[in-house]
N, C-alpha and C positions, 0 to 999 in steps of 0.2 A: 395449947397450940396457938401460935401467932395468927391473928386474923389476916385475911388477904387484904382487906381494905378496912380502915378504922378511922373514926374521928373522935377527938377528945375535946369536950367543951367548945365546940365549933360555933362561932358567932359571926354574923355579918350585919353591919349597920349601914343604912343609907340615910345619912343625916340623923334625924331623931327616930327614924323607923328602924326597929330591930327585926329584920326579915328572918334571921336565923338566930336562935337563942340557946346557947350552951348545949348543942346537940352532941351527944356521945352515942356512937353507932358502930356496929361491927358487921362486916360481910365476910362469912367464912368461905373457904375454898369449896367449890361445888354447891354453894348455897343457892336456893331458889327463894328470894326475898322480895317482898313487895313494899312499896312506900305509897301510902295513901293519905288523904286529908282533904278537907273542903277547899274550895277556891280561896286563894290568898293565904294558904297555910305555910307557904315557903318551900314547896317541893322543888320547883325549878331552881330557886336560888341555891338550895342545898346541893342539887346535882351539878350546878355550875361551880360550886366550891369543890366538889369531888373531882371534877374534870380539869380544873385550873382556869376556867373561863373567868372566874372571880377569885380574888384573893380575900381571905377572911379578915375580919377586924380583930378577932382573937381566936385562940384554939389551934388545934393541930390536926393535920391529915397524915395518916400513915399508910404505906403500902408495903405489905409483908414486913412490918416492923420498922421500916425506914421512914424518916420524916420527909415528906414530899410537899409540905405546905407551901413553899415558895417556888416550886418547880412549875414551869410553864406548861400550857395545854399540850403543845406538840411533843414535849418530852414525856408527858404522862402517857400519851398514846404509844410511844416507843417502849415504855415500861410494860405496857399491857393493859391499859385502861381505855376502853373504847365505848362509844355511845352512838345510839341512833336517836333521831329527832322526831318531834311531832309532825313536822313537814319534811318530806324527803328532800335530799340535797344531791340529786343525781345529775350526771352530765347528759342532758337530754338529747344532744346531737350525736351521741355515741351509742354503739350497740351495748347490750347487756354484757357480753363477753369483754368488750373494751373497758367498761366501767370496772369490772372485777379485776381485769388485768392491771389496770393502773394502780389499784390499791395494793395488790400483791407485789407488783414491781417496786413500788415505793418502800414496802416493808423489807424486801430482800436487797435493796440497793441497786435495782435494775431499771429504775425509771428512765424513760426515753430521753435522750439528749441529742445533740447534733451528730454524734458519731454512732449512736445506737438507735435505730428507728423503732417506733412503737411496734410491739408484736414480734420482736426479733428473738425473744427468749422462749424456746420450746418448753422448758421446765415450768415457766410462769404460765404459759397457755394451758399446760396439762393440769397444773394445780387449780387454775381458774375453772376449768371444765369439771374437775373432780368436785369442787365446791358447788357448782351449779347443779351437778347430778345429785348430790346429797340433798339439796333443797328442791329437787324436782323442777329445775328451771332450764335444763339442758336443751329442751325443745324450743326455747325462745332465745337462745344464746346470741343469735345474729339479728334479732329485732332491736330497733331503737326504742328508747324509753317511752316516747309518746304513743307508740303502737300498743302498749300494754295496759290492761285494766289496772286500776289503782292498787288493788290487793297484791298484784304481781310486782308492781313498782316497790312496794314496801318490802317485799321479799328480796328484791335486788339490793335494796339498801342494807338489809340484814346480811346478805351475802358479802357485800363490800366490807362490812364491819367484821365479819368472821374471817375475811381474808387477811386482816391485820393480826390474826392469831392472839386475841386478847385473853388475859387471865380473868379480867373483870369486864362484864358486859352490862352497860346501863341502857335499858330499853325505855325510852320516853314516849309513852302512849303509842305503842307499836301498831295498834289497830286504828288509830285516829284517821277518820276520813274514809275508812274501808267499808264498802257496803256490807250489810249483815250477811248477805249470801256468800261473801268471800272471806269473812272473818275467820272461818275455820282453817283456812290456809295458813294464816298467821299463827293461830294457836297450835296447829300441828307442827309448824316449824320451830316454835318456841319449845314445845315438848321434846323435840328431837335434838336440842342443843347438847353438845358434849357435856358430860357430867363433871369434867375437870374445870369448867368455867364457873366462876361465881357470878350469878345473874341477879341484878336488881331491876325490878320493873316498876315504873311509875304509871298509874292508870286510874281512870275514873270508872272503868267497866268492872263492876264487882264480880260478875260471872267469870271474867278472865282472871282477875286477881285470885279468887278463891279456888279456881281450877289450878292455877300455876304455883302459888306460893306455899312454902313450908313455914315461913315466918312472915308476919306483917308488922310493919312499924307505922303508927299513925302520927302524923304531924298536925298540930293545931297552933296557929299564931306563931309559927316558927320554932316551936319546941316539941319534943317527943311527948305525946299525950298518952300513948299506950303501945305495948309491943307484946306479941304472943303468936300462938298458932292460929290458923284461920278459924278453928272452932272457938278458941278463947276470944278472939276479936269479934266474931259474929255474935257471941253471947254476952259481950260486955255492954251493960246498959248505958254507960257513959259514952262509949263510942257510937252506939246506935243513936243516942240523942244528938250528939254534935255532928256526926258525919253521915250516918245511914238514914237520917231523917225519920226515925221511928220514935215513938213514945217510950219512955224508960220502962213502962210496965208491960210492953208487948212487942 
């Protein structure tokens, strides 16, 4: 079966620095996959290559078997590849509902213009509210972003991303900056994501990674160091030595 998202011998050089080195990777439809590695391992560079923020020095990116290596970031979003960020990028002067409405309106070609005022499409409003209800955010639909605790802001960002109806969802440290008392809100939302979406999560929180992932890929110095189930990765003495900070004997 063709992988949903795949890279073949993907590399990225910044001068003499090889940030990504011959990475071959597959994300299957419906997968729950995690990408981990020590600081400087090249995780962010790799995600930027997947999303089209960066163009590779060598190698190929495939989406459902089609070569998208040279396709721009905005076009990849339209294909169905969406990403959340370590730091949220919300319209802080708008309400939660307005933030979601804008994303869905853009997807369906109903973005506001001089002839169509924002909020004019009832179907877009209904879809926005349905999405907020699914993520248990309907009660804050009319609050502005600064009124929300940070954990709820991250959920709004996730809602915006889901409003794009992605087939691939890349979660870049989704709980970053969220107080520990609120982190369960993020975890519960991730657990409830539609099974049709292939999800790749990048995070340093091993509790989150091992709870979420069915497969884990470990990057070290820009290259794939190991890949396997959470049990296999947790028991791998080399991974524990270079990443988990444990001695190889225990």
